[in-house]
All heavy atoms as an XYZ file, in Angstrom:
712
protein
N      89.285    112.773     93.873
C      89.852    111.671     93.205
C      89.945    110.438     94.045
O      89.721    109.255     93.624
C      91.162    112.009     92.603
C      91.869    111.049     91.856
S      91.226    110.646     90.244
C      92.194    111.560     89.205
N      90.288    110.685     95.330
C      90.555    109.468     96.191
C      89.176    108.768     96.481
O      89.145    107.639     96.473
C      91.213    109.891     97.483
C      92.783    110.325     97.212
C      91.299    108.665     98.274
C      93.346    111.005     98.400
N      88.400    109.575     96.773
C      87.006    109.186     97.013
C      86.388    108.286     95.851
O      85.919    107.105     96.066
C      85.997    110.281     97.286
C      84.624    109.899     97.613
C      83.726    110.975     97.916
N      84.093    111.586     99.189
C      84.118    112.893     99.487
N      83.633    113.755     98.554
N      84.544    113.281    100.598
N      86.518    108.862     94.696
C      86.091    108.035     93.463
C      86.888    106.619     93.326
O      86.062    105.877     93.054
C      86.217    108.941     92.189
C      85.189    109.890     92.151
C      85.226    110.619     90.656
N      86.544    111.100     90.455
C      86.883    112.357     90.022
N      85.934    113.226     89.804
N      88.031    112.564     89.877
N      88.121    106.758     93.521
C      88.832    105.439     93.454
C      88.325    104.431     94.463
O      88.089    103.267     94.155
C      90.324    105.754     93.634
C      91.202    104.561     93.713
C      91.245    103.780     92.278
C      92.647    104.768     94.091
N      88.278    104.928     95.676
C      87.722    103.928     96.755
C      86.255    103.478     96.374
O      86.011    102.246     96.668
C      87.798    104.600     98.119
C      89.273    104.874     98.503
C      87.103    103.753     99.218
C      89.488    105.705     99.807
N      85.432    104.277     96.017
C      84.120    103.947     95.673
C      84.029    102.954     94.514
O      83.169    102.088     94.438
C      83.172    105.201     95.382
C      82.835    105.977     96.630
C      82.205    107.220     96.191
O      82.458    107.950     95.184
N      81.260    107.639     97.090
N      84.929    103.133     93.627
C      84.877    102.307     92.393
C      85.414    100.798     92.734
O      85.285     99.981     91.854
C      85.683    102.843     91.196
O      87.161    102.917     91.514
N      86.015    100.577     93.876
C      86.701     99.331     94.085
C      86.136     98.865     95.511
O      86.844     98.734     96.451
C      88.186     99.440     94.264
C      88.838     99.908     92.953
C      88.754     98.945     91.875
O      88.747     97.735     92.070
N      88.489     99.324     90.639
N      84.824     98.578     95.675
C      84.308     98.280     97.007
C      84.844     97.081     97.699
O      84.742     96.993     99.011
C      82.769     98.144     96.631
C      82.681     97.725     95.276
C      83.826     98.504     94.564
N      85.413     96.131     97.037
C      85.941     94.932     97.766
C      87.390     95.111     98.117
O      87.952     94.182     98.570
N      88.051     96.150     97.877
C      89.518     96.282     98.090
C      89.693     97.238     99.311
O      88.893     98.015     99.765
C      90.172     97.064     96.867
C      90.039     96.131     95.808
C      91.187     96.581     94.779
N      91.132     95.881     93.528
C      91.938     94.791     93.200
N      92.781     94.537     94.004
N      91.818     94.175     92.046
N      90.896     96.999     99.905
C      91.440     97.816    101.110
C      92.493     98.638    100.541
O      93.254     98.296     99.604
C      91.754     96.985    102.173
C      90.570     96.084    102.694
C      90.916     95.283    103.915
N      91.190     96.085    105.066
C      91.905     95.813    106.025
N      92.541     94.696    106.091
N      92.222     96.609    107.051
N      92.754     99.807    101.187
C      93.676    100.756    100.571
C      94.628    101.213    101.720
O      94.325    101.373    102.882
C      93.092    102.084    100.082
C      92.201    101.784     98.864
C      90.840    101.244     98.963
C      92.659    102.011     97.600
C      90.130    101.086     97.785
C      91.986    101.679     96.463
C      90.669    101.244     96.581
N      95.897    101.515    101.301
C      96.921    102.195    102.135
C      97.007    103.479    101.537
O      97.372    103.742    100.411
C      98.191    101.438    102.037
C      98.280     99.921    102.296
C      99.690     99.365    101.948
C      97.899     99.673    103.718
N      96.855    104.444    102.427
C      96.994    105.943    101.999
C      98.381    106.405    102.525
O      98.523    106.416    103.714
C      95.801    106.696    102.497
C      94.380    106.323    102.189
C      93.364    107.219    102.689
C      94.267    106.173    100.704
N      99.163    106.843    101.624
C     100.515    107.328    101.977
C     100.647    108.696    101.463
O     100.518    109.039    100.332
C     101.680    106.411    101.257
C     101.342    105.026    101.839
C     103.037    106.913    101.713
C     102.256    103.811    101.094
N     101.130    109.571    102.470
C     101.328    111.021    102.230
C     102.427    111.574    103.000
O     103.250    110.806    103.533
N     102.421    112.956    103.174
C     103.445    113.543    104.001
C     102.784    114.511    104.979
O     101.562    114.941    104.879
C     104.436    114.122    103.198
C     103.960    115.283    102.230
O     103.457    116.256    102.852
O     104.164    115.118    101.042
N     103.433    114.957    105.840
C     103.054    115.885    106.934
C     102.963    117.276    106.495
O     102.780    118.095    107.323
N     103.411    117.649    105.410
C     103.571    119.024    104.968
C     102.416    119.725    104.513
O     102.366    121.013    104.534
N     101.430    119.172    103.943
C     100.224    119.809    103.342
C      98.986    119.278    103.916
O      98.945    119.277    105.204
C     100.263    119.622    101.802
C     101.384    120.528    101.107
C     101.150    121.916    101.224
O     100.065    122.439    101.169
O     102.198    122.653    101.282
N      98.130    118.828    103.196
C      96.776    118.521    103.726
C      96.451    117.084    103.764
O      95.307    116.548    103.901
C      95.684    119.137    102.894
C      95.777    120.672    102.957
C      94.625    121.412    102.169
C      94.803    122.924    102.292
N      93.546    123.621    102.111
N      97.495    116.216    103.461
C      97.282    114.806    103.225
C      96.592    114.203    104.660
O      95.687    113.468    104.436
C      98.638    114.031    103.114
C      99.208    114.385    101.707
O      98.468    115.047    100.886
O     100.453    114.034    101.506
N      97.048    114.579    105.821
C      96.445    113.993    107.013
C      95.025    114.309    107.054
O      94.235    113.360    107.359
C      97.102    114.710    108.243
C      98.761    114.119    108.237
C      96.495    114.183    109.591
C      99.498    114.934    109.348
N      94.692    115.569    106.801
C      93.192    115.886    106.947
C      92.262    115.135    105.775
O      91.149    114.585    106.249
C      93.062    117.394    106.786
C      93.805    118.104    107.785
O      93.853    117.590    108.951
O      94.445    119.080    107.511
N      92.883    115.068    104.571
C      92.192    114.392    103.621
C      92.040    112.941    103.855
O      90.962    112.345    103.704
C      92.783    114.673    102.240
C      92.678    116.122    101.794
C      92.240    113.678    101.196
C      93.527    116.583    100.624
N      93.001    112.324    104.342
C      93.005    110.873    104.533
C      92.179    110.458    105.817
O      91.524    109.518    105.834
C      94.534    110.280    104.829
C      95.453    110.342    103.551
C      96.689    110.086    103.745
C      94.900    110.791    102.325
C      97.524    110.169    102.530
C      95.719    110.816    101.244
C      97.112    110.536    101.413
O      97.821    110.524    100.276
N      92.196    111.414    106.806
C      91.278    111.165    107.896
C      89.764    111.162    107.403
O      89.113    110.224    107.925
C      91.428    112.384    109.023
C      90.606    112.137    110.070
C      90.842    113.252    111.204
N      90.873    114.631    110.721
C      89.742    115.422    110.484
N      88.579    114.962    110.870
N      89.843    116.595    110.126
N      89.536    112.021    106.578
C      88.068    112.080    106.080
C      87.831    110.799    105.280
O      86.676    110.246    105.414
C      87.842    113.310    105.069
C      87.845    114.567    105.825
C      87.795    115.768    104.893
C      87.842    117.171    105.663
N      87.901    118.216    104.857
N      88.627    110.330    104.551
C      88.564    109.079    103.738
C      88.435    107.964    104.695
O      87.510    107.020    104.525
C      89.585    108.847    102.818
C      89.679    109.888    101.535
S      88.270    109.974    100.608
C      87.455    111.444    101.270
N      89.167    107.848    105.736
C      89.107    106.778    106.663
C      87.822    106.789    107.419
O      87.221    105.635    107.745
C      90.324    106.755    107.645
N      87.298    107.957    107.765
C      85.981    107.982    108.366
C      84.745    107.663    107.530
O      83.925    107.029    107.965
C      85.839    109.463    109.092
C      86.739    109.649    110.252
C      86.652    110.956    110.763
N      85.452    111.257    111.427
C      85.016    112.380    111.695
N      85.711    113.522    111.394
N      83.644    112.577    112.299
N      84.849    108.006    106.260
C      83.928    107.822    105.352
C      83.907    106.305    104.807
O      82.804    105.681    104.706
C      83.996    108.688    104.054
C      82.856    108.509    103.135
C      82.784    109.701    102.258
C      81.602    109.697    101.239
N      80.316    109.830    101.785
N      85.013    105.677    104.735
C      85.281    104.273    104.229
C      85.991    103.420    105.228
O      87.187    102.950    104.909
C      85.928    104.313    102.916
C      85.288    105.253    101.874
C      85.828    106.407    101.481
C      84.188    104.765    101.183
C      85.153    107.251    100.646
C      83.585    105.557    100.206
C      84.046    106.772     99.963
N      85.522    103.304    106.445
C      86.472    102.627    107.532
C      86.779    101.152    107.103
O      87.849    100.739    107.578
C      85.534    102.674    108.703
C      84.029    102.846    108.192
C      84.247    103.619    106.856
N      85.797    100.459    106.287
C      86.197     99.094    106.037
C      87.210     99.035    104.873
O      87.729     97.934    104.779
C      84.914     98.344    105.605
N      87.408    100.027    104.069
C      88.378     99.961    103.006
C      89.668    100.620    103.226
O      90.599    100.257    102.583
C      87.676    100.729    101.838
C      86.614     99.859    101.272
C      86.024    100.528    100.147
O      84.977    101.106    100.230
N      86.534    100.191     98.919
N      89.825    101.560    104.172
C      91.053    102.265    104.497
C      91.728    101.403    105.515
O      91.324    101.552    106.659
C      90.871    103.686    104.848
C      92.356    104.346    105.079
C      90.179    104.427    103.677
N      92.730    100.595    105.142
C      93.369     99.691    105.989
C      94.451    100.493    106.855
O      94.666    100.299    108.046
C      94.102     98.550    105.310
N      95.119    101.493    106.268
C      96.182    102.131    106.996
C      96.535    103.547    106.279
O      96.197    103.633    105.087
C      97.388    101.479    106.924
N      97.013    104.392    107.177
C      97.436    105.756    106.712
C      98.826    105.863    107.149
O      99.074    105.891    108.349
C      96.530    106.921    107.243
C      95.042    106.676    106.781
C      97.074    108.235    106.744
C      94.018    107.694    107.574
N      99.844    106.175    106.336
C     101.082    106.405    106.567
C     101.469    107.806    106.246
O     101.311    108.176    104.960
C     102.002    105.339    105.879
C     101.717    103.916    106.170
C     101.887    103.001    105.255
C     101.132    103.628    107.450
C     101.696    101.594    105.509
C     101.020    102.114    107.633
C     101.193    101.240    106.704
N     102.112    108.604    107.227
C     102.469    109.957    106.920
C     104.018    110.041    107.059
O     104.510    109.733    108.174
C     101.676    110.838    107.808
C     100.212    110.801    107.689
C     102.215    112.325    107.626
C      99.641    111.154    106.394
N     104.675    110.683    106.089
C     106.077    110.687    106.045
C     106.513    112.010    106.762
O     105.849    113.068    106.471
C     106.528    110.648    104.706
C     108.213    110.823    104.676
C     108.726    110.578    103.303
N     110.166    110.767    103.436
C     111.010    110.530    102.332
N     110.493    110.301    101.118
N     112.326    110.464    102.535
N     107.400    111.978    107.522
C     107.985    113.145    108.267
C     109.066    113.766    107.295
O     109.933    113.060    106.899
C     108.802    112.827    109.457
C     107.845    112.301    110.635
C     108.669    111.891    111.896
N     107.748    111.625    113.011
C     107.443    112.517    113.887
N     108.046    113.703    113.880
N     106.697    112.324    114.875
N     108.710    115.013    106.887
C     109.704    115.573    105.971
C     110.801    116.289    106.727
O     110.679    116.900    107.772
C     108.874    116.662    105.112
C     107.820    116.215    104.318
C     107.021    117.384    103.644
C     108.243    115.247    103.231
N     112.007    116.146    106.099
C     113.276    116.705    106.602
C     112.995    118.265    106.645
O     112.685    118.815    105.637
C     114.563    116.274    105.754
C     114.907    114.818    105.963
O     114.381    114.159    106.883
O     115.618    114.372    105.000
N     113.493    118.878    107.743
C     113.460    120.217    107.886
C     112.237    120.940    108.176
O     112.067    122.187    108.252
N     111.068    120.198    108.343
C     109.821    120.713    108.517
C     109.361    120.245    109.831
O     109.521    119.137    110.246
C     108.718    120.427    107.472
C     109.007    121.104    106.153
C     107.938    120.931    105.153
O     107.004    120.071    105.318
N     107.897    121.689    104.072
N     108.568    121.103    110.575
C     107.978    120.769    111.802
C     106.817    119.794    111.428
O     106.064    119.845    110.606
C     107.335    121.864    112.492
C     106.853    121.618    113.871
C     106.491    122.926    114.629
O     107.086    123.992    114.441
O     105.516    122.699    115.461
N     106.827    118.652    112.224
C     105.746    117.537    112.054
C     104.608    117.935    112.769
O     104.543    118.359    113.988
C     106.354    116.214    112.464
C     105.493    115.002    111.958
C     105.502    114.637    110.634
C     104.682    114.439    112.954
C     104.645    113.679    110.280
C     103.880    113.425    112.482
C     103.793    112.879    111.162
N     103.350    117.792    112.195
C     102.147    118.139    112.776
C     101.660    117.097    113.762
O     100.561    116.456    113.561
C     101.182    118.325    111.663
C     101.608    117.458    110.516
C     103.182    117.378    110.814
N     102.133    117.041    114.915
C     101.966    116.021    116.019
C     100.399    116.136    116.330
O      99.747    115.069    116.502
C     102.713    116.245    117.178
C     104.152    116.085    116.981
C     104.594    114.612    116.779
O     103.794    113.626    116.926
O     105.841    114.387    116.236
N      99.901    117.288    116.462
C      98.549    117.502    116.891
C      97.563    117.025    115.890
O      96.479    116.297    116.138
C      98.273    118.893    117.123
C      98.514    119.916    115.979
O      99.366    119.572    115.294
O      97.643    120.887    115.752
N      97.903    117.105    114.589
C      97.000    116.603    113.530
C      97.090    115.017    113.508
O      96.047    114.294    113.205
C      97.275    117.278    112.148
C      96.747    118.605    112.259
C      97.241    119.499    110.908
N      97.116    118.845    109.810
C      97.861    118.884    108.748
N      98.981    119.634    108.886
N      97.642    118.325    107.554
N      98.273    114.518    113.711
C      98.325    113.144    113.866
C      97.501    112.372    114.912
O      96.999    111.485    114.833
C      99.818    112.613    113.893
C     100.625    112.785    112.639
S      99.897    111.569    111.323
C     100.328    109.866    112.091
N      97.582    113.095    116.184
C      96.855    112.712    117.309
C      95.425    112.659    116.910
O      94.599    111.698    117.311
C      97.028    113.522    118.496
C      98.279    113.140    119.431
C      98.274    113.913    120.648
N      98.451    115.293    120.516
C      99.567    115.950    120.287
N     100.609    115.194    120.221
N      99.652    117.310    120.239
N      94.807    113.658    116.193
C      93.402    113.775    115.834
C      93.075    112.669    114.948
O      92.129    112.025    115.015
C      93.248    115.151    115.254
C      91.701    115.431    114.873
C      91.591    116.865    114.317
C      90.118    117.062    114.014
N      89.986    118.454    113.415
N      94.029    112.455    113.983
C      93.910    111.352    113.031
C      93.716    110.039    113.692
O      92.742    109.284    113.431
C      95.249    111.266    112.071
C      95.110    110.124    110.935
C      93.996    110.272    109.984
C      96.472    110.078    110.370
N      94.607    109.611    114.531
C      94.595    108.305    115.310
C      93.277    108.252    116.269
O      92.628    107.272    116.197
C      95.853    108.230    116.177
C      97.046    107.914    115.450
C      98.338    107.725    116.305
N      99.471    107.541    115.509
C     100.485    108.338    115.512
N     100.546    109.563    116.187
N     101.486    108.060    114.666
N      92.938    109.385    116.652
C      91.739    109.274    117.650
C      90.398    109.259    116.891
O      89.458    108.657    117.333
N      90.388    109.732    115.694
C      89.037    109.704    114.888
C      89.060    108.590    114.027
O      88.028    108.234    113.231
C      88.976    111.039    114.049
O      89.967    111.197    113.107
N      90.037    107.619    113.769
C      90.129    106.553    112.848
C      90.489    105.237    113.674
O      91.517    104.696    113.376
C      91.008    106.722    111.708
S      90.795    108.177    110.893
N      89.827    104.785    114.708
C      90.210    103.740    115.544
C      90.370    102.396    114.899
O      91.308    101.650    115.341
C      88.990    103.722    116.586
C      87.754    104.179    115.957
C      88.461    105.311    115.033
N      89.731    102.090    113.718
C      89.986    100.834    113.099
C      91.108    100.844    112.040
O      91.395     99.892    111.320
N      91.740    101.992    111.962
C      92.700    102.223    110.776
C      94.103    102.337    111.430
O      94.212    103.163    112.380
C      92.325    103.525    109.970
O      91.152    103.313    109.475
C      93.396    103.695    108.953
N      95.089    101.536    110.969
C      96.466    101.791    111.415
C      96.931    103.119    110.893
O      96.964    103.373    109.738
C      97.400    100.705    110.970
C      98.863    100.958    111.194
C      99.082    100.897    112.659
C      99.682     99.782    110.507
N      97.369    103.979    111.792
C      97.822    105.412    111.499
C      99.309    105.544    112.098
O      99.453    105.366    113.254
C      96.964    106.558    112.067
S      95.257    106.438    111.542
N     100.279    105.766    111.186
C     101.619    105.667    111.568
C     102.396    106.789    110.768
O     102.044    107.089    109.733
C     102.265    104.348    111.334
N     103.475    107.098    111.361
C     104.373    108.020    110.672
C     105.658    107.394    110.432
O     106.022    106.504    111.136
C     104.528    109.461    111.437
C     105.037    109.253    112.741
O     104.217    109.011    113.722
O     106.293    109.366    112.926
N     106.431    107.810    109.354
C     107.612    107.318    109.052
C     108.539    108.294    108.520
O     108.150    109.480    108.125
C     107.512    106.037    108.045
C     107.066    106.525    106.769
C     107.941    106.694    105.649
C     105.643    106.801    106.444
C     107.409    107.103    104.410
C     105.103    107.125    105.196
C     106.077    107.379    104.199
N     109.899    108.129    108.485
C     110.777    109.087    108.077
C     111.699    108.641    106.757
O     112.050    109.439    106.070
C     111.806    109.517    108.999
O     112.403    108.421    109.589
N     111.518    107.346    106.444
C     112.374    106.782    105.320
C     111.401    105.723    104.687
O     110.755    104.992    105.288
C     113.653    106.153    105.793
C     114.521    105.872    104.666
N     114.421    104.746    103.944
C     115.480    106.563    104.048
C     115.223    104.624    102.890
N     115.943    105.897    102.943
N     111.278    105.748    103.363
C     110.486    104.860    102.524
C     110.692    103.420    102.913
O     109.697    102.588    102.849
C     110.847    105.064    101.165
C     111.311    106.436    101.118
C     111.993    106.654    102.445
N     111.833    102.956    103.373
C     112.180    101.488    103.730
C     111.263    101.212    104.888
O     111.145     99.954    105.139
C     113.555    101.356    104.136
C     114.542    101.531    102.894
O     113.950    101.476    101.740
O     115.667    101.722    103.026
N     110.664    101.943    105.728
C     109.991    101.617    106.829
C     108.619    101.147    106.463
O     107.856    100.627    107.325
C     109.887    102.913    107.770
C     111.227    103.231    108.506
C     111.117    104.648    109.194
O     110.935    105.610    108.597
N     111.255    104.545    110.577
N     108.191    101.498    105.335
C     106.777    101.051    104.847
C     106.452     99.669    104.865
O     105.613     99.078    105.359
C     106.425    101.701    103.442
C     106.374    103.235    103.646
C     105.222    101.016    102.848
C     106.115    103.975    102.276
N     107.667     98.874    104.537
C     107.528     97.444    104.486
C     107.158     96.919    105.938
O     106.362     95.993    106.175
C     108.858     96.774    104.035
N     107.817     97.471    106.904
C     107.637     97.085    108.349
C     106.366     97.352    108.735
O     105.525     96.587    109.411
C     108.674     97.737    109.237
O     110.057     97.392    108.898
C     108.571     97.344    110.706
N     105.891     98.607    108.371
C     104.460     99.040    108.741
C     103.420     98.124    108.052
O     102.469     97.706    108.775
C     104.186    100.597    108.355
C     105.045    101.471    109.107
C     104.982    102.902    108.553
C     104.585    101.539    110.544
N     103.630     97.831    106.748
C     102.651     96.981    106.092
C     102.526     95.658    106.748
O     101.455     94.945    106.688
C     102.886     96.959    104.549
O     104.096     96.487    104.339
C     102.547     98.235    103.974
N     103.664     95.102    107.271
C     103.642     93.835    107.884
C     102.647     93.764    109.064
O     102.081     92.798    109.271
C     104.995     93.331    108.371
C     105.972     92.853    107.380
O     105.451     92.571    106.256
O     107.127     92.775    107.492
N     102.549     94.858    109.735
C     101.568     95.046    110.916
C     100.236     94.859    110.412
O      99.379     94.242    111.155
C     101.818     96.320    111.578
C     103.096     96.335    112.351
C     103.365     97.785    112.829
N     102.350     98.392    113.721
C     102.379     99.720    114.073
N     103.381    100.362    113.740
N     101.348    100.088    114.752
N      99.877     95.160    109.152
C      98.495     95.003    108.560
C      98.264     93.588    108.244
O      97.253     92.957    108.577
C      98.322     95.946    107.418
C      98.336     97.403    107.808
C      96.984     95.777    106.735
C      98.427     98.431    106.720
N      99.140     92.993    107.451
C      98.883     91.811    106.803
C      99.157     90.566    107.811
O      98.684     89.490    107.466
C      99.825     91.625    105.635
C      99.521     92.544    104.522
C     100.329     93.499    104.175
C      98.218     92.592    103.967
C      99.969     94.522    103.184
C      97.853     93.561    103.069
C      98.653     94.428    102.691
N      99.847     90.789    109.028
C      99.959     89.740    109.968
C      98.841     89.736    111.048
O      98.803     88.873    111.787
C     101.337     89.893    110.616
C     102.434     89.533    109.573
C     103.726     89.768    110.448
N     104.784     89.676    109.485
C     105.904     88.983    109.521
N     106.114     88.273    110.546
N     106.752     89.030    108.517
N      98.049     90.792    111.046
C      97.001     90.858    111.982
C      95.507     90.184    111.500
O      95.461     89.833    110.452
C      96.642     92.131    112.439
O      96.405     93.110    111.277
C-alpha cells in the first residue's frame, strides 16, 4: 500500500511515521531505499514498556543516508523533527 501511494504521487515527498514494535522500521527502510527522492524522513516512536530496536535503527540510518531517520517518545516531538526537514 505504501509503495503504491508513493508511486502514485511522483512529485511529492513523504514522512513515514511508525513505531518500533513491529515491522515499520524494516518496511520504511525498504521504501526509503526504493524512493530516496520522495521519502524525506522516517520517524519511529519508542513504545512504553517495550525494548527499542536500536540495532534496526542503526541499520535504517546507515542504509538511508539522504533520509532523516529519528526516534521519538511523544507525538509533540514530531513538530520539532519536521522543522529540521523544512528548514534545511
